[in-house]
C-alpha angles and dihedrals in degrees: 000000000000095000094044097050093047090060091074110174115240112261115266118262111276113261133165088249096058095044111111102220104193103167091350097082095119092055091048092050091050091056093045088054091052092048090051094043090241129136127026103268117090099168125073133171119198124194137175147116123292111289096033093109102254096138092041092055093047092049090045093052091052087050092052097044113114094214138028111330136165139185116215131193122203119298094023103087102093109100131353097067102095097095095039115115093179120037125185116189116194126206098004091179086077096052111128119227094266094052091047087062091047094050092047091053092045091051092053093046095050092045089056091046136035102279128118127219129194121181132180135202144166095255143031115283096257091052096053117111093229134115112294097241091053092047089053092050093050088053095052097077131046115309123198130185109217120218124208113241114269119228089258091056093045088051091052090045092053091047087053093048091048091050091050088056094042090244124155097220112179124220090243090057092050092049090048093051091051092050101043110022130072104286101222114103095234090059092043092051090047093054089045091055090050092050088048091056093044092049092051094046093053097031091233128133119246103260131175092253090052094048089045092056092044094055092045090054091052090047093051093048094051095047 
């Protein structure tokens, strides 16, 4: 048990399909439309606190793009963007002055052409400590505030993940995972996958005592 559970598989690559939207369904739809070349809006700004899924959505958009696409973090914009039709820029609040100029120019170029640009930050456009002309560009398109999943939404997501694996996951088990495990969905799904493997190997249902022992083994190993 201890050895099996400590071999947690790495989380799957972020995609638009495996993003759990919760209250962020409108933002997810806007990015799906961009990836499919549907709709009229090609510029989207996402903002929210850590854990709301900003980076996941940007990486998922690049994965879904039919042509050249790239995701950039701060400090990496200069050069390498000429052939990119879809550009995603994460954490714009950290952009140095040089990259702010580059992003401003890229926005204008893509607006005049056929490209799409999605950016994310930790605050609404007007509250970003960026040059004024860039702030105004980020506010021109659609802007969505992303909300972290509530406990109720995480519970429903875990139920759905359990159903997809044909697992009988009791409400007491879900409540225990939310109280004692890492609370981000990638970690919760990783633990669920490990419990699934263990349950199949021993041909035992996933009960609260089994989950309690599993999490204790993980805690002891990381200590």
